[in-house]
N, C-alpha and C positions, 0 to 999 in steps of 0.2 A: 392466485395461490402461490405461483412460482416466485413472484416478487417478495411476498411475505416470508417464504422459506429462506430465500437467500439473505434477507435482512436479519432474520434470526441467527443464521450462521455468521453473518458479519458481526453481530453484537457479541456472540459467544467467542468468536475468533479474536475479537479485539477487546476482550474484557479487561485485560491488564493495562497498566499505564503505557503510553506510547514511549518507545525507546528513543533516547537521544542519539543523534548521529554525529555530533561534534564532540570529540573527546578532549578533556582538559589535559594539556601536556605539562604545564608548569604554572606556578604562582610565585609572585614576588611581592611581599615576603613569602617564603615557603611555609607550608602548613606546619603549625606547631613550633615554629622557630621563636627564639627569644632574642630581641634586639636591644642594644644598649640605648639607641636613640630612635625616636619615632620616624617612620618612613614618610616620604612626601607623597607617594602614590601607592596604589594597589594595582598590580598588572597581572592579567591572566593571558596565557597563551594556549591556543587550541590547535587541534589537528587539522582544521579546515577553517575557512572564513565563516564569520558569525555576524548576525545582525544585532544591533544594540537597541535597548528599550529605555524609556524614561526611568524605569525602576530596575535597571540592570544590576545596580549595586545597592545593598543595604549594609551599612557598617554599624555594629552595636558595641557600645563601650562595656567595661566590666560589670556595670550595674544593669545592663540590658537596655539602655537608652540609645536611641538612634543618633549617630554622629552626622553632623551636617557636612556633606561632601560636595564636590563640584559635579558637573555633568559628565556622564559616561562618554569616553572617547577612545581613541586608538593610541597605541604605542608606536611611534615612528611611522605613522600612517599605514601600518600593516593591518589588513582586513581580518587576519586570524588572531587579533589581540583585542583586549578590552582593558581600559585603564580609567581610574577615577582618582582625582586629587583629594588628599586628606588635609584637615586643618593643620596649622603650623605647630600647635602644641597638643600632645595627647598625654593624658595621665598615665601613671604606671598601672599595669595590669594586662589582662588578656582581652583581646578584641575579636569579635566574630564578624566575618565577612560572608554575607549571603549574596549569591549572584544568580542572574537569569538572563540568558541570551537565546537567540534563534539561530539554529544551524543552517548551513547553506541549502539543505534540502527541505527547509521550511518548518522543521519540527523544533519546538522549544526544549531547552535543556537548562537545568538549574543545579546548584550545589552550594556548599558552604565550607569554610575552613577557618582556622584561628591563627593568630600570632600574638605575641606578648611584647610589651615594652617594659624594660627594666627587669621584671620578674613575673612569672605567671600568677594569676589570681587564684584564690582558694576555690572560687566558683566562677563559672563563665556563663554568658548568655546562651540560651538554648540554640543549637545549630539548626535553626528553622530555615529551610531553603524556600519557604513559600509552597503553596499547593502545586504538586506536579501537574495535576489536571483536575478540572471539575468533571465528575462522572457524567452529568447530563450534557454539558457542553461537548465533552469528548464523544459521547454517543451520537449527538446530532451532527457533529463534524464528520464522524466516520460514515454515517448514512449519506450525508451530502456528497462526500467524496465518492462513495460507491455509485450513487445515482449519476454523478457527473461522468464517471467511466462508462456506465451502462448507456447513458444517453448519447455520448460521443460514439460509442460502437454502433448504436442504432442509426444515428444520423449519417455517419460516414459510410457504414457498411451497406445500408439500404441504397444510398445514392450510388455507391460503387456497383452494386448489383444491377441497378437500372442501366448504368453506362456500359458495364462489361458483359453482362449476361443477356441484355436486350430482350426482356420479356415482351410478348406481343401486346399485352395490355397492362401498362404500368400504373393505371389509375388506382387499383387497390392498395398500391404501395405508398400513396400519398399520406394515408393516415399514420403509419409508423414514422414517416419522415417528419411530419408535423409534431407528433408526440415526442420524438427525439429532440427536436429543436426547443420546444417549450420546456421539457424536462432539464435540458442542459442549461437553459437560461435561469430557471428557478434554482437549480443546484448551485450554479456559479454565484448567484446573488446570495444564497444562504452561506456559502463558504466565505464570501467577502464580509458579511456582517458578523459572522462567527469568528473571524480571524482574531480580532482583538481579545475577546474573552478566552479563546483557545490558547493564545500565547501567554496570557496573564494567569491562566489557571483559575478563572473566575466563572460564575454562573452565566447562563444565557442572557440574563437581564442586562449585563454589561454591553450587549450588542447595541443597545439603544443610546449609548454614549456617543454623541456626535464628534466629540474631540478625539475619542479613541478610534472611531471610524476614519477620521481625517488622517490620523497617524498611520493607520493601516495602508491607506492609499499611497503613502510615500515609501513603503517597504517593498522589497522585491516580490514577495508573494502577493501583495496587494496589487502591484503593477501588472503582474502576470494575469491575475484574475480580471483586471480591467481590460487587458489586451484580448482575453478570451471573450469577454462581453462585446468588445468592439468588433471582433471577427464574426459574431453571430448576426450582425446587421447585413453584411454582404452575403452571408450564408443564406439568409432568408430571401434576399433578392435572387440568389442563384436557384433556390428551390422553385420560386415563382416562374423564373425564366425557363427552367428545365421542364416544368409541367406544361408550359405553353408549347415548347418545342416538341414534347412527346405527343401532344394532340395533333401537331402538324406532321408528325412522322419524320422529323429531321433531328440529327444529332451533330451539330457543328463541332469540329475539333477544338475550337477556341473555348467553347463552353466547358468541355471536359477538362481542358488545361486549367481554367479558372477554378473548377471544383477541386482539382488535385492540389493547387496552391493553397486553397482554404483549408483542406484537410491537413496538409503539412503544418500550416500555421497553428491550427488548433492543437495538433499533437505536440508542437514545440512548447506550448504553455504548460504542459504536464512535464515534459522532459527537463525544462529549465527550472522546475521547482522541486525535483525529487532526487533520488540517488545519483542519477547521471550527472547532475550539476556539481558534484563534489567528489573528491578523491582523485584517483589516477586516470589518465587518458580521457579527460573530459570531452574533447571534441568527438572522439570515436564513440564514447559512451552515449553522448547526446544523439548522434546519428543512429546508433543501434536502438536506443530507446524510442525514437520517432518511428523507425521501421517496425519495431515490435508492436507498438501501439496501433499503427495503421494496419498491420497484418491481422492483429486481433480483431480490429473493427470490421475489416472486410470479411473475415470468417464468421464472427458472431452475428454481426448485422446481416450478413448474407444469409445465414441460417433462418433468421426471422423473416427475411424477404422471401426465401424459398418456401417456407411454410405457408405464408400468405398466398403465394402464387399457386401452390399445389391445391389450396382450398378453393381458389376462385377460377383460375384458367390454367390448368396444367399444360405445360408445353415441353415436349421431350428435348428439343434443341436448347431451351433455356436451362433445363436441368443439367444437360451435358456440359454447357458452358460454365455453370457454377461449379461443377465437379472439378474442372480444370483450374478454375480460379482458386478454389479451396486448397487444391494441392500446392499451388504456388505459395499461397499464404502460409500453409503449414511449413513449407521449406524455409521461408523467411523466419518464422517463429522459432524453428529449431536452431538455426544458425545464430540469431540474435540472442535467444534464450541461453545457449551454451556460453556465449561471451559474457553476458550479464551475470550468469551464475559464477563463472570464474572470477570476474571482477569483484563481485560481492562477497564471495567466500574467502578467497585468499589462500586456503589450505584445505586438504581433505579432512583434517580433523574437525574443521568448523562445520562440516556437513552434518555431523551428529552431535557436535559439542556446543552448538549455539542455537538459539531460538530461530535465527534466520535460516540456518541450514536445515533444521527440522521442518520448518514451514516450506522450504524449497522442495524437500522430499515429498511432502504432501502434494504440492503442486505437480511434481513430476508424475506421481501416481495418477492423479486426476487427468493430466494431459494424456497419459497412456490409455486411460479408459476412453477419453475423448477421441483419440486416434483410432481406437478399436471401433467405436461407434461410427466414425467417419468411413472406415474401411467397409463396414456393413452397408452404409449409405451408397458408397461407390458401386458395390455389387448390385444393389437394387437399381441404381441408375443405369448400369450396363445392361441389366435384364430388361429394363423399360425401353431403353434405346433400341435393343435388339428386337423386342416384341412389337414395337410400334409399327414398323413397316409391314410386318406380317398381318397385323390387325387391319391396316389400310388396304392391303392386297385382298384380304378376305372380304372386306366391304365391297371392293370393286367387283370381285367374283359374284357376290350376291346380286349386285346391280345387273351384271351380265346375264345371270340366270333369269332375272325378272324382265329384262329388256333385251330381246334377241336382236342381233345385228345381221341384216341380210348380206349375203356375199356380194361384194362389189358396190354396195350402196351405203348411204348414211344410216345411222341408227334411227329406228322408228319407235314410236311409243307402243307399248304393249296393247293388244286389242282388248276391248271391253269384254269381260266374261259374260256375254249375253246368254249363252247356254252353258251349263256345266259340262266340263270335260271329265268323264269318269276315269279316263286312262292317265290323267296327270293330277294326282292329289297334291297340289302345291303346298298347302299349309304344313302338313306333317313332314314333308321332305325338306323344305327350306328353313324351318325355324331353328333346329339344332345348330347348324353351322353359323347362323346369324348371331345367336345369343352367346356362344361360347367365347369368341375372341374379345368382345368388350368386357366380359366378366373377368377374363384373365388380366386385361390391362388395368381394370379398376383395382384388382387385388394387388398388382405391382405398385400402383400409386399409393394405396393404403399402407403397404409395407414401407415404402419410401418415406411417407409422412411420419410414421411412428419412429423410424430410425433417425430422421432429422430432428424430431421433437426430443429424443434422448440426447442428441448432440447439443441442442440448445440448452437443455437443463444442466448438463454437466459443464458446459461452457460458462453458464451463469455462476456456478459454484466456483469454477476456476477464477473467475473475475473477483469473487469474494476473497479468495486466498491471496490473489495478487494485491488487492487493496490493503489487506492486513500486512502483506510482505513489504509494501512500500513505506510502512510506518514502523518497521522493525530494524534495529541496529544490525547492519551487515557484519558478517563474521570477520571480514578484513578490518573493519573499523574497530571492532571489539578487541582484536588482537593488537592493533596499534595503540589502543587505549591502555592495554596492559604493559606494552613495551615502553610507552612514553609517560609512565607514571611520574609524578613529581619526585625530585631527588629526596625529599623528606620522607618518602616511603608511603604516604597516604594517597590512595587513588582518589579521583574526583568523587564528590559526594554521590553522584549517580551510581557509583559502583560500591562504595563503602557504606553508604547509608542503606541499611538493610531493613526492608519492611516486614512486618509480621502482623497477624490477625490478633485483635484484642476483643475476642468474643463478639457480641452483637454491637459493640460500641464503635467499631471501625478498625483502622489500621494504625499501629504504632511503628516507630523506627528505632534502630540502634545505630549510633554513630561510633565507629571504632577508629582510634587514633594510635599509630605506632610512632615512637620517637627513639632513635632517628630513622627507623625504617630501613636499616642495613643489617648486614650479617653481624653477629655478635649479640651483645646485650641490648635490649630494647625496653623502654617503658611503654605500658599499654594503658589506655584509658578508653572506657566504653560508657556512653551516656544513652539512657533509654528515654524516649519521648512518647507521649501519648498521642491520640488522634488530633488533639488541639494544639500540638507543638510544645506543650509544657512538659516539664520533667515528670517521669512516671516511675513508680516503685514496682519492682518485680521480685518474686521470692528468690529467684536464682538466675544467674547469667554465667554461662560457660563459654570459653573460647579455646579452640585448639587449632594447631597448624600442622599440615602434612606436605611433604615434598615428594610427590609420586614418582618423579623421574629418578630420584636417588633412593627411593624406598625409606624415607626418613619420616618419623612421626607415627602417630599423632603426638605433638608436644602440647601439653596442657598449659595454658597461660596462668591458671590458678588465680582468677580474679577475686578481689575482696571488695565487699560492699563498703564504700566510704561514706554512705549517707548522701545520696543525690547522684552519685556516679560510682562506677566500678573500675578498679585499676589493679595493675600488677607492676611492681617496681622493676622486676628483672624477668624478661623473657628472652632466652637465648635461641637465636636462629643461626645454626652453624654454617649453612651453605647458601650461596646465591642461587636464584632460580625463581620459577613461578610456583609459589606456594598456594595451597588450598586452605583458606581460612573458614572454619566451621563455627557458626554461632548458634548456641542453643539457649532459648529464652523460655523460662518456666513462667507462664502468665497467671497460673493459679496453683493450688495445691496438687491438682491432678492433670493439668493441661500444660503442654510445652510444644514449642515449634523449633525447627532447626533450618538454617539457611547456610549456603556455602558461597564464597566469593574467591576469585583468584587474585593474588597480589604478587607483584614482582619485587623481589628483594635483591638489591645490588651489594657489592662488596663495600 
């Protein structure tokens, strides 16, 4: 039931499209520019390194036909660029460039822009960037990512519990260890075969394409997944060897060191594929990410191991050792969590002004609840540790009462009660002190089990939020995307392509273009596309601009329906700064939706 609950939370938390983590800094030619001669190349520059695909570029001519281009490559060998060669001669008109790359933290990002040769066309090809993601593929990918996190926590955490907390009987813990290993194997294989359709935005059936799988194995995310699979083989041997050692009652330091190396290696396969691998201070961020993941695993996996131990063979010393281990893990989590939050947010405003910041606030609240539950568990542990010696002392007293010890001699067995002794009514006198202490100890163990169970449930939910957080654009990256918008004024399509609901038929998009995108007079063009990427007609489209810092606006663009697109010849934006663009689309006579985006306007 717990697994089903957290999977539902994962699906609800990740219902929207995955955010792109590489921001488009510039395009050459610039978006919306009119060139006298056809360019030889199309070059994109991003805020971080990106991976290229076979279909990274699609160039459409004014009639909507695909232009034959060269293979996607780099500009001057730089990993943060993407370039494609164009044919020698291009006809006059407006060309559409749709692009799709994979950011350094393994998430696909796509967009589109236009440029014109000679003079703009009366009509242009739809700015179709391709599918952002297939809903079923994205859902399966999210589930596999969550299960891989959960399995790693179970595998690493339970193994750490056996090594650090030294339970007297580790045999019951072999089942969660084996379950964690097999789950991690299955989830990693699922991520590997889903990688190609996830990057391409296609359905799960594309996972059966052998050529696409072969291409995946040459990319960095694919290589890291292969490394994870390779590490699972020595991890299995480690588990077999550890089980044999536990039966013999030995724990050699070399075996513990091998387990620690395997745990760090597994953690690196996540750190090298997510937020820590891109942005500022990458070495420090990678180290922090590995420590954060290992501390999470030791705590969460340890909770599962503790619950199993409390059910089968409760031991006060084991509980006390885990309490100290959990406290150390929490300390590491707090320190690394603060650093990662600072690195991801970039500013206090992003804490409430970005999806990443709001998710981070939810995680902070859940972690506070988790710490409160952990504090209650520590109190139960302290009470159990204090009560256990008293229980054992009372047991010894009971034995002394039943087995008298003669002065100066060894203990002798109690005499057989051949004749009743009316003056010593043993049963009524001895029963109350014997039954009370064990009952108190059992109550303490039940209380501790309940508290640890609450910890485990909240920790699983925290893991869900963490999974969603790793696929959300960090606030710092979002701010960089706004600052590094192309000089032409149009942000990358991931920002300026605005999705909206089209009733039961799906989602449409609005592509807004500003020319030249600077202070003063601008021409505005807005094109509406339906769920299938074709041009769509809407009853009304309104566009307004506000500069909150200067209390300017709203300035209405006064768009006019031109039959296929909406435009305004003159929109005056008097001041530079980060403007809020509000788009309102009336999709029927009675229904309308509104969306806002931030754009930077330079002088």
